[in-house]
N, C-alpha and C positions, 0 to 999 in steps of 0.2 A: 456257809450259806441255804436258803429258803427257797423249796423249789417254785420258778414259776409260772403261775394254772395259767394253761394257754387257752382255756375255754370260758367265757365269762356272760352270765346272762344277762339281758338288758334289766333287771329289776338291779342287779348284782351294779353294776357299771353305771346307774341311776343313783343306786345310795352310799355310794361309794366315796369318802372322804378324802381330798390331797391337800399336804401338805406342801401352804404354798410361801411366796414370802410379799408380805402388808407394803409392798415398797409406797412410797408416797411421793410428791413432788413431782419434779423432770425425772425421776427415776421411774414413777407408774407410769407417767407420760408417753416415755421412750417403751416402757416393758410390758404395761401392764401390771396384771396379780401372776408372776410365771409361779409352775409348779419348782420345787425345790430339787429335784433330780433330773438327768436329764444331759443334754450339752446344749450351748449357746456358743454361738459362731460369729467375733469378728473377723472382719477383712478390708482391706483396702492397700494403694501404697501407702511407699515407705515416705515415714515423716508426717505425715497426716493427721497423728492423737491417739491412735489406737491403745498403744500403752498407756499411754495416759489416762485414757478414756476406764481400761480395764480396769486401773490403782484405783479410779474416782469409785469405781462401782463396785470391787470386791470390798473397798473399805464398808461402804455402808453395809454388803452383806456380813460382813463379821458381826456386823449384831446379831445376827438369826444363827451363824455357822463357823468354824474355822476354814480358814483359806491357807491352804499351800501354792505357792507361786511359782513353777516350773520354770527359770530363765533358762532355755537351753542355749538361747540365740545370741545374748549379751554373756550370760554368766553373771556372778556376783563382783561386778565391775565398777569404774565409777562412771557411768552411764546409770546402771542400775542403783546404784546410791542416789543420784542427782532423781531419779525418778521415786524412788523411796522420802524425797528429801522433801520433792517439790509436792508431793500429794500429801505429804505430811503422815504417812502411815504410821510412827510410830503414837499416832492418838486411837489406833484401832485398841480394842480393850484388849487387856497383857495375854499373850500366851494363844492372841486368833490367826493373827497372822505371822507366816513364814517364806522366807525365799527359799529353795533350793537348786541348788550351784550346778544346773545340768546336771541334771538326776535320769540316769539312762531307764526305759520303759518299764525294765524288769522290777528295777528297783524303788517304782513309784508302783509298780499293780504291790510290792510286800507293804509298803504303808501302808497304800486302800483296804489291805486287807484286818488289819491293827483292827480293834474294837472299837478302841476311842480316837479312830483316823478320821482328819481334818474331810469333810461330809464335802469342801469346792474344794477343785483343782482348777489351777491357769494353766494349760500346755502353749509357752511362747517361745520359739513359732511351731502352726504346725512343719512348715516345709524343715525344718529342724528335728524333730520327733524321727525323720526315716523310718516311718513307720508304715506298711503296707494295707489297700484296704482290708483285708483281710485279717491285718493285729486291729484294728480297728473295730470291726463288728465283734472280736472275739471281746475285747476291752467291753465295749457295750454291750454286749449280752451278760458280763461279771460282774457289771459297774453302771449299767446304765438306769437302773431301778433305786442304786441305792444311796449315791452321789453324783454331783453335779458337775460335770468340766466342760470349764469355758477356754475354745480354744483361737489363737491368733494369730492368724492368716496373712502371707501377702495376697496382694490380690495386683492385674495388671488390667485399668481399667473399671471397670465396674466386674469386673469376675473374679475370684480367687485366683489363685497359681495352682495348679497341678491338681492330677484328679484324683489324688487323695484328698487335697481341701473340699474339690466340689462332691465329691461325696459323703463326705461330714457334712456339708454347708445342707445337702436335699437334704439329710436326716434329722438337723436341727431343732427347735424345739424355738431357736431364737436365731434369727439372721440379722447382722447387725453389719452394716456399711459405714465404712467411714473416709468422709473425703473433707478436705477444710477443714477440720476443727470442727467438724459437725458429723454427727453419729445418724442413722433412719435404721426404722429397725421391721420387719417383719418377722410373725410368728405363728405357731399354729393355730394360735388360742385367737388373736385376731384376723385368724381366717383368709390371711393374706394380703389384710389390707394393711396399708404404713399407717403408725402413730405419729406422736407426735416430735420431731428430731429433738435432739438435745442438743444446745452445744457445749463443747468438751473445755474450750478455751474463746473469750466472746472476742478479746481482739483480732489472734490470729485469723478465726471465722470470717470477720468483717473485713481483714483485708484480702480473703480471698476470696470469698461470694460476692462482696459491693466493693469491687477497688471503685478509684479516683477515676 
């Protein structure tokens, strides 16, 4: 692993070229033009569409990189099969999307260290990783500038659930709150401003936000 340069001049920073995802349409409205490495954090209460949103998003991201989805909470069971089928993940380019069935973090790290590893990892959910904050910072130190990790987290109201989830959220480049099948994002590159909401499921969002 290349040693990370700790001191960078202003000229060096201004001249540096960053790899980004050239998103279009509703995903661009939600996330802008995000960098391809770091951490994205998704949170909200159960049953509001977080998993569906992440499936929809990673389906788009497979146009650019391989994605591995570590289903720690559900496992490779019927509910995950339904999520994969419902979002037609079989339409991803061959070999660009793979489900990891409750893979422990030490095995996840080994996969990420491989020369041709998937560059995008989904951890679903934060509360089922059983990591400490120290564990997270170690993951960030080793992989934060070479991979993109999407963290799915339970929430209570408008806050993530637990100290680990809060630590990841504060550090994340993209912070996406999901409520009533709509997603709302703040990012470092948007300088804290809310971007355009993304509707995950039109009928469900209308029923939740605009009841008769």
